[in-house]
N, C-alpha and C positions, 0 to 999 in steps of 0.2 A: 440454463437460464431457468430463475422462474416467473409464472405464467405475467405476462403480462409488461415486463421490463424488457430493453435491450439494451448492450452496450455502444460507446460511442465517443469518439474520442474528444476530450471538454476542449471548448471554448472560451476566449474568460470570458464571456455572457453567462459561461458557469459558475465565473470565479467568488461569488456573492451568495450564492446557496450554497459552495462543496466548504467558506469559513462558516456557512453559519452547520453545515451539518458534521465539520470539526467544534465546532465551540459546544453544538448538541450533541459531543458523543460525550461530556463531560470526561476523559481520559485522555488523553488526544492533548501534548503539549499544540495551542495556539496559537496560531501565525500570525500578523498582521494580515487585515484583506486586502493588502496590496502583495501583499507578497500571494496569497491564494492566483490572485489575478495573472500576475509575469507567472506561476507558474501553468496554468492556463497556455499562457503562451509559449511559453519560453519552453519548458517539455510535457506539452500537448500527445508528443509522440510516445513517447511511453508515458503517458496514463488512460486512465481508460474514466469513465463513466457510466452508471448505469442510471438509464432515463424508466419513467414512469408511460403509464399511454398517454399520459397528454405532453410526456416528452421533459417534463421537469426532473433535475436529477433523485434519486433514491439511494442513492451512495457513491463513495469514489473512489480510489487508486490513485497515489504519486508515485513515479518512480522517474528513476536517471539510470543513464548507463554512467558503469564507474569509465571515469577518464586515461585509471593504469589495466583495465584490464576490460575494452569493448566490448567482453563477451555475458559479461553480468549485468541483472539487473538488478537495481537499488532500488525494494517497495519502501517508499517513505515513512507515507501515513493510508489507513485504509479507515475509513469508517461509511456503515448504513446508518438512512436513515432510520429515526425509531417503526415508524409503520411498517418498513421492511425489512425485520429486525427475524431473527427464525428462519428464513428462509431458504440460506444458501447462495444466497448472492456476493458475499467475500469470496466464497469457494467459488463464485463464476467466475467473478474479475476478475483475480487472480488466474486462472486458467485461461480466460481470451487475452487479458495483457501478456499474459507471456509467449503467448501460441503468435500473436502480435508482433512481438519484439524478433520474435525468433521468426517472423516471417521477413520484416523487416531489414534486424542488423544481423543475423544469428543470435544463440543464446547457448548457453551449457552451463551455464549457474544463477544462480536467483541469493539475494542478499535480501536481508531485513534484519533491523533490532528491536528488539523486545525487553519489555523492564520487568524484576520478576514477578511472579501471580498476576500478571496477565495472560488466563489461563486460554479463553475467548480465539487470541493474537495466534496461541501456540501451535493450542488447535487447529488454527488454519493452517500458519506451514510446516507443521509433520506430517498434517492428511494431503497436501501438497507433494512434500517430498515421498511419500507415500504413493499416492497416483503413477507420481512418474518415475518410479524404482528408484532415486535418489538418496545420495546419506544426507545427513545433519549434523554439519561440526560447529558446536557451540564455544566461543568464547569472551570474555568481557571485554568489548570495545573500547570503553566511556568505566570507566568507575564514576560511580556515586562524586567521589572530592571531586572532579574537574567542573561540575557545574555552578559558576557564578550567581551569588546570591540567593542560592535557595536554602544553606546552613538544613547541608543535611536530605531536603526534602525533596530531591529530583535521586530516585533509584539508579542505580547502575544500568546500560541500557548493553542488552550481552548480543549479541554478534549472533543467526542463525543463516549460517552460509551452507545453502545449501545445488548440493550437481554433486556428479555429471548428469546434468539433462539432456535427455534424446532428442532434441528440435534438432 
């Protein structure tokens, strides 16, 4: 964990800051501020927020357990505030979240989707798999044509299935 930062469970009071970090990332699909509030309430146990020395969110990672695969954590969104980038925070959040979910529920796989060309996310999840001795299977989960109203502006979402994990 980078010095001066700590991992915590998000609460609804973090929703606005998490929405701002997502917006300012300029790469995430930005959801409504309401959805981030709900996420911090309903999926806090499978999400994590990194806090700075003042307790303010410096980054977040949201996730959920797949209903049909109860030992699989799906990482939905990850972002680090500009001031805290380049310090390994995203990797620390992913390791911390996986360990937390493994301790609470058991865990043997992590899934996420990454658009082609998002090399930062690709590096994050491939290095996670390598650290934990897991294989990575990639398949297109959602083809670009499935996204409404984007007129081809949304890239396909490639599923990264990382398993088995040794937790």
